[in-house]
N, C-alpha and C positions, 0 to 999 in steps of 0.2 A: 696231548691229554693233560688235563688239569688233575692235580693230585691234592686230595684233602686227606691229611693224617689225623686218626682218631686214636689217642693214647690210652688204650685199655686192652686187657687181654680176656675181658668178660663179654662173651658174646651176647648175653642178655642185655647188658647195659649198653652195648653198641646198637642192638636192634632197637632199643627204646628211643634212642636219639637219631637213628639213621634218617628218617624223613626230615627232622628239623635241620639237620646238617644239610641236606640236599636243598632244603628251601631257604638257606641262609646264603647271603652275599658275603664273601670273604675277599679281602684285598690280598694281593700277593704277599706272602709271609706273615699275614695277620694270624694272631693266635688268640683264642677265647676259650672260656670255659663254659660247657653245657652240662647241667645236671652233675657238676663235679668232675667232669671228664674234659681233658685238654683236647682241643681240635684246632688244627692249624691248615692253612693253606700253604702246601709245600712247593708250590710253583708248578711249571709244567714238566713232564717227563717224555722222553722220546718214545716212540713206538716200539722200540727194541727192549725197552725196560720191562715191559709186561712179559715178553717172550723169555727174556733171561730170568726174571723172578719166578715165573711159572715152571720152569725147570728145576728149581731147587726143592728138595723133598720137604724141608720144613715150612714151606709156604703153601697156604691153602688158597685156592682161587675159586671165587664164587661170581657168578655173572647174572645181571639182570638184562637179558637180551633186548626186551621190549623198550627199555631206556638206554641201552648202549653203555651201561654201566659195568665196570669190573671192580671187584674188591678183593684185595690181597691181605691175608692175615698171616702175620709172622711174628714171633716173639711177644711183645706186649703192645702191638700196634695193628690197626686196621688202616689200609690205604685204599681210598675210594678214589678210582680213576675215572674221570668224566671226560666224554668226548668234547672237544672245543669246537664250538659252532663258528663258523666264518661269519663275520659281521659284514654286512653289505656296505660298499663305500659309494656314497652319493657324489 
């Protein structure tokens, strides 16, 4: 899964830029600012990361089942976990 970190603890601000974040292309470890909020591509995370984080009481887990997206919120960061689509090799 690809992880995009959004550094804010403000759900309203996160919601305002969520679609823009999803529609943006990020290189690995690229960091940029959207509407005053730092957003960065945090690389790929293993499947067990979601399992481990969702067991912590301080972590809020939100899912967009239609798009296969999971959002973790903890501390002052939202982590958007996106499924990695396998690219066809020609």
